[in-house]
N, C-alpha and C positions, 0 to 999 in steps of 0.2 A: 458495807457489802463488799465481799471479795469475789473476783472472777479470775479467770486465767486467759491471758492474751498471748497467743503463740507459745503456750506452755509456761508462761511466767505469771505468778500471782500478782494481782494489782487491784486497786480500788478504782472502779470506772468513773469517768467524768461524764455521766449521762445514764439514761435508762433504756435507750434504744441502741440497736446496732449502728444506726446512722450517726448518732451522737458520739459513740465510742470510736468509730472509724475517723470521724472529723478530728477528734482530739489526738488520736494516734498519729495521724499525718502531721498535725501541727507540732506535736512533741518531737517528731522525727525531723522537723525542719522543712517539710515539704508543703509549701504554700500554693503550689500550682493546682488550680481547680481541675485540671485534666487528670490528675492522679486519682481522684475519686472515681473516675470512670474506668481506670485500667487495673484496679485491684480486684481480687476475688475475696469473698468472705464465706465463712462457715460458722454456724452456731450449733454447738454440741454435735459436731460431725456432719451436719446437714448443710449443703450449699445454700446460700441466701443470695438471690439476685439483687442487684443494685436497687431496683425499683421496690423491693420489699423490705429494705433495711429499716425504714422509718416505722414499719409496723412490727418489727421483730423486737420484743421486749426481753431484757436480760434480767436474770435472777441470780441470787447468790450461788456461787459454785459453778456457774456456767463456764463453758470453754469456748472461746472465740479464736478463730484463725483469720488472720489478715495477710494475704499473699499478694506480692507484686511481681509482675513478669521481670525476668532478668535476661540480659544478653550474655552471650558467651558460650563456651562449650566444654 
């Protein structure tokens, strides 16, 4: 199965948005559990709150956005 994460094609390591976010953070080297609370997610252009990520199933061709707050100006 191929999906798009932040516009890039990839093969997901999981079937739910929660699993995909977990692997995304590990791949990026972010092992701090607080990071899972500070990111925003969208599935096919629709915001998905943190508490709903485990119920959000991903299908081939889906588009996932994972956004983290940044400091600066």
